[in-house]
N, C-alpha and C positions, 0 to 999 in steps of 0.2 A: 528581575527587567530584566525583556528581551532586546536582544544585542540592536534589531531592526529600529527600539524608541531610543535606545541609548544614541544610537548613529544621528537618528534624525534631531538631538537634542542637540549635538554636537554641530550639525551644520545649519542650526538653527541659530547657536553660537556665533557660528562662521557671517550668517547674515548680517548680525546685528551689529558683527562689528566693522563691517563690509560698510554698512549705511552711517554710522557714526564717521568713518573714517570716510568718504565720501562727503559728507558735510560739515566735517572738521576741516576737512581741505580747503572747502569754500571760505568756513569760516576765518581762518587764519590769516587768508590772503586779500582779506577787506579793504584792510589799508592800502594797499598798494594800489587795488582794482581804484579804491576811492580817490588816492590821487591821481593815477594813472588818465582815469578819464577827466580830470578835475571838478569833481563833486563836492558838493558840501553834504555835512550832514545831514540834511535836511532833506536835500533829495535823495541823500540816499536811503531815507527812512521812507519815503516812497518809492523807490521802486524795490524794495523789500517787499512793501504792497503787494507787487506783481507774483513775489515769487512764492509768498503764500496762497496766493491766487491757485497758481498755478497746484500746487501743493493738493489745496482743499478737493480741486475736481478730479484732482490723478485717485485722492484717498477715495473719493466715492464712486468713479470706476472701478477699483482694483478691489473694492468691498463687494462689490456683486459678481463680481470675474471671480474673484476667490470662491464664495460660495457657489457658484455652478461649475468652474471648472477643476478647484479643486487648487491648495497652496505648491502643489509640485510642481504643475504650470506654471501659477502667475510668478511666485517667487524668484525663481532663478532667470526667466522671462523680464521682470521689471529690474531684476539686478545686475544686468546687460546694460538693459537702457540707462538707467542712473549713471552707469560708468562711464558710459561713452556720452552723456549730457556734461559729465566735470566740467570738461575741459572750454564749455563753451561760453561761461563768465569771466574764466582767464582772458579771451580774444579780442573784443571790443576794445575800441576805444573813443568812443561815442556814447551818450546817453540812452540813446534809442535803441543799439545794437544791444548794448548790455540786457535791457528793460524785456527784449525778446528772449537774451539767453537764459537772464532768469526765470523767467515765463518757464520757457524748458525745462532747466533744471528743476524747478519746482516741483513739475508734473510727474516726472520721471521720480523725484526722490519718494511722494508725495503715495505713490502705486508701491514702491518698494517697502515703504514703512507700515502702511497698514495691512498689507501682504502679509510680512513676517511676523508683524504682533498676530494675525490672525492662526497662521499657523503656531505659532506661541502660544495659543490659548488651547491648542488642539492637544501640544505636547504636553504640557501644563496637566489638563483634565486627564490624559493617559497616566502620569505620573502621581496624580492623585492628591498631592500637596503643594504647597508655593514653590513654583524655581520662576515666575515670571519678572522679578527685581534681578537674580543674574541674568535673563538673559539683557536686560537692558543695561547691567555693569557692562558690557561686552559693547554695546556702543559707546557708552563714557571710554572704553579702553580704545575703541577706533578716534573719538576725539584727540585723546592724548598723545597718540602714534602721531596723527595729523599737525597737534599743535611743536611737537617737537621737530616733525620734517618741516613745516613752515618755517621753525625758528631758526633751522638751519640753510633753507636757501634763500631766507631775507639777510639773513649775515650775509651770503656767497654773491648779495645782489643779484639772483637768477629771476627773469619773469617768470610771472605766475604761470603763465600758458604750461612754461614746460612742468614743473612740478606737479599740473593738474592734469595736463596730458598723459605723464606716467605714472601717475597714482591711477586712472580713466583706464588706460590697458590693462592695470594690473587686478583689477576690480571685475572687469571682466572673464577674465582666466578663472577669479577664485568662485565668480556665480556659476559658473560653467559647472568648474569641477564639484562644487556641492548639491548639485541638485539632485539627484540620485538618491540622496540621503534621508530625502524628505518623508514626510509621511504622503502616502497616496490618496487619502482622506480620513475627513474627522472622523475621530474613534468615538463611538458607540458609548452610551453609560453602561450599558454591561459590559463590553470589549474595556473598558476604563476601568470596571472594579475589579475584571481577570486579572489586568496588566501590573495591579496595584497592588498584590498583598503585604506590601512590607507593608503599609499605612496601618494594616489593623493590629493592634496592640496583643499582646503574646495574651496567650490564656492566662497564664500564673501573674501575670500584672493586676495592679489596684483597680478595683472597676472604675473610680473616678478617671484614672488615666487612659480604661478601654474607654470608654466615653465620650473623650474629650479625640481621641484616635478614629473613632466612629463616626465624631462629627466633621473631623476633618475630612474624610474619607468622604462624606455624603456632598457636604459643601463643595468640593472640587469636582469629586468625578458627575454627580450630577447638575455641575452647573451652576452653584448659588442659587437654588431656583427656592430654599426655603425664604429667604427675604424675596421672590420676585412674585412666588406662587407655587402651583403644584404639578408635576411632572403627570401627563396622560400616561394610557396603559402602551404606547406604541414607544414612549422616553419622551414625547414632546411638549414642549410649555403649551396650554389650555390657553385657548382664544381671550378667556377673560384675565389670564393671568398675562398675555401679550400685553394688551392693552395697557395693566400699570406697568411692566417694565418698560415700554416708550414712555414712559412719562419720566423712568428712573433713569433711564439712560441720556436723555436730554439734562437732568440735574447733573449728571456725571459728565456732559460733554461742557455743562458753564463752568465746571468744577477746571476739569481740564483745560478751559482758555485759558482760565488764571492762572492755572499753576505753571503752562506752557508758554505762557508770555513772559512770564519772569524768568523761566530759562532762555526764552529766544532774546532777553533784553542782554544776562551774560553772553551767551552765545555771541553776541552782533555788536554788543559794545562796553566788553569786560577789558577789551586791548586798547579801546579807543579810549578811556575812561584812564587806565595809568598813563597811556603818550599824552593823551590833550590836557588832561586836569591835573596830576603829576608832575608831568614832565619827562617821561621813562623810554628810551629809547624805544625804536620797534621794535627790535629784537629781545629784549628784558618784555616788550608790552603784550607780547605775544604767550607771553608764558603766564598771565592774567585768566587766559581763559582755559591753558594747562590744570592750572591749580584746582581752580572750579571743577575741568572733567576728571581729574584725578580724585577729591573727594565725593564727586557723585557715584564714583565708580568704587570708591570704597564703600561706601554708604549702599551701594546696591548689592554688592556680594555680601554684605551681613542683614540684609532687609527680608530676605524668604527668612531666615531662622527669629526674626524676632517678628514677623508676622504669623508664622505659627505660634507664636510665644502669648505676643498680644495681640493679633489680632490688624488686621488693614487697617479696619478706624484709626484706631490708637496710632499707626505710622503715617498715616495721612498729618491727625492732624498736630501732633508734637514736632512733625517733620516740617509742618508749615510755621508753625511756632518758632521755631531754629533757624529756618531760614529767613524771617522776618526781622531777626537779632544780625544775623551776616549782612544781610544788604544796609540794616541801619547803620553799621558800622562803616562802610563801603561809603554811602551818604556823606557822611560827617568829619572822617578823617584824610588831615591832611598829609600821613605819613605813608608813604608806599608800603612799608613792611603791615600795618593795619591792614590797609587796603586787601591784597593779596590774602591774610588772616579772614578777612568780609567774606571775600569774593568762596575763600574755600570752606566758611560756615556754611555761606549760601547754598552751594551745592551739596552736601553734607546734608543740610532739611528737606531738600529738593528730590534729593536721592531714592527716594520709596513713593514717591508720591504720584509719581505716573504711572508706577508700572502699575499698583493697587486700582487705580480710576480704570486701564485697560485690562482688566482682568476681570474687574469685575460686571465690565460690558462684553468683555466676550465671555462670560459663562452663565449673562445672563438666562440665555437661551439659544442651547448649542446649535438648531439647526437654522440661526443666522447669528453666528458668530462673525464672519467677515464684515456685513452691514452692519451689525452694532458697532463694533471697533470702526468703523471707516467714520459711523456718526461722531464717538466721541475721538478720534486720535484727526479727523478733518475739525473739530472746532475749535479742538486742543492747537493745534496747527495753524491755524488762522491766528493764534494768541502769539503762539512761536514765532511765527513765520512774516505775518504781517502788521502784528502788535507792537513790534520793534520798532515800528513807525512812527507810531503816539509816541516816543521814547526821542526819535529824532524832530517831530513837528515840536514837541517842546521846548528842544532847545531854542527855540524863537524865542522864547521868553524868559528862558531861566539858563543858567550853566547844566549840562548835563548830568553832575551827580546831585543835584537839586531835584531833576526828574525821577530819579529811582525812589523817591517815596510814595511814588506810586505803586512799585513793588510791594512794598511796604504793607499797604494798605489790601494790597489784595493777598497777598500770606496772611493776613489776620484773618479776613472775610474766609480761607478756603479752612485756616483753622475750626472756626464755628461752626463751618458745614461740611465738619467732616460726620457726622452722625451718618449720611447716606447710607456709608457704607456698613453699617451696623447690620450683621445678620443673626441665624439663629446660633452660629459658631461662636458668637462675640456673647450672647446671654449664656452659652453655655459653659465657656470660658471665664464670667464673669460670677455666676452662680459656683463652680469647682473653687474660683478663689476665696468666694465670702465662708465656705465652708471651710476651706484651709484654715482661713484668719476664727471662724467659732470655735474651731477645734484646737487651733492653739491657747486661745485666750482661756482654754478651763485649766 
């Protein structure tokens, strides 16, 4: 593996961590900002719609810009903008100003998110093996750091604007320093194959392992086209295949909406759940989100190896099922320790879901990775950032913890629909496992 590619991977880690820290800084300050502005849970849910709308628009803009200008230009620029916009939600004292601040911050965050994910797809294709979940793990690392800083500032009684301004200034520096290491353009299929000789199995290895390794290399360096269509002579997806790809992209987007609505509920309501439902102090309640983010980080650090072994479909299916169990515990438990355990299980289950959906979208058509990721991420973030408004609206009719029944249903639907990620690699892996079982039974 050459040094520029390794540097690009490290830079991608940095930008994911930056994005997670910026969003986490906003999340952990939600209770304080809500109290200072003097709004209810329901009103806060309505304001989050604007944050989600801004993110959706930003993603569509950044997706096309990334395909045309390249991630090396768009990612650092949006990193600077998002860092600068972080302080805005910490300044208002009235709902109208907060609404405008959230829309601007959402737009900048959406631009950074989709551009860095498009670059991550290029890096993953160049590596020729699953690496997307590790990138998303560093996003969660940023959330954990933000939770720790937020808890400290809340205990010290500092204004949210102070911590948010300091974090934003640091983010601007990080975004500028990391820019040079990014890949200048999307790697071609041929270049990806050359850059990833370690994916192929050694000549002395058994033929089944060699075929599995070759299948993995083909799936990632050729953009998972086995499940969406054939490559043309120039390494581009054919027009007929692109039509099939478009339909699959929107299915992935619908699943992303459901999964990321669940993530958004944890981001925006986990601390408030402990504070309002279980009576925890604000400093303790902040660790509900930290617990969720920590287990999500652990899960994503492990997910790439699990994907290589079991396939992305299995990670999505069993992860969503695990998340359903976790949020069910949160819904019914009257004990604080059980609520922490439920949020932890919820984060662990969801940890590998979104990276698989984003990766599948980006690999579907290498020439339009940014646009496809923007569609999936855009609809997903409508769920993540605007979806919690549904939770806020439901609090008009029932207790906050009872609204989480919706999240249980969404996780169950996702588990059932996970077959959309099935690829030729999964079929090869299943056939290999069947041969192993047949050989063992003799």
